[in-house]
N, C-alpha and C positions, 0 to 999 in steps of 0.2 A: 316886308316879305310875307308875313302871315296874312296880310290883307288879300294878297293874290291867291293864297291857298284857300282862304275862306270863299272867295269868289268862285274859284274852280270847283270847290265842293258843292256850292249852291247850284252851279250850272249843271254839274253831273247829276245831282239829285233831281233837278227839274227834268232833265233828259230821261232819267229812269222812270219818273212818274208819267211822263208823256208816253213813253214806250209801253208802259203797263196799261195806260188808258186806251191806246190804240189796240192793244191785244184784246182787252175786254170788249171793246166795241166790235171788233171783227169777229170774235168768237160768238157774240150774241147774234150778229148778222148771219153767221153760218147756221146757227141753230134755227133761226127763223126761216132761212131758205130750205133747210131740210124738212121742216114742218110743212112748208108750202108744197114741196115736192111730194111728200107723202099724201097730202090732201088731193093733189092733182092725180096721183096714181089711183087713189080710191075712186075718184070721180070717173076716170077712164074705165076702170074695171066695172063700175056700175052701169055705165052707158053701153058697154060692149055686150052685156048679157041680154 
């Protein structure tokens, strides 16, 4: 019985770690996109003058 509980705990831990990794990856991607948008807005403002 305890073998099954250990397996379940390992699977849950792996799922939590995978979820955290996806969160970190997507938050970094969002920051990169925001930075790119700011750069584009600055370029548009410079060309419109």
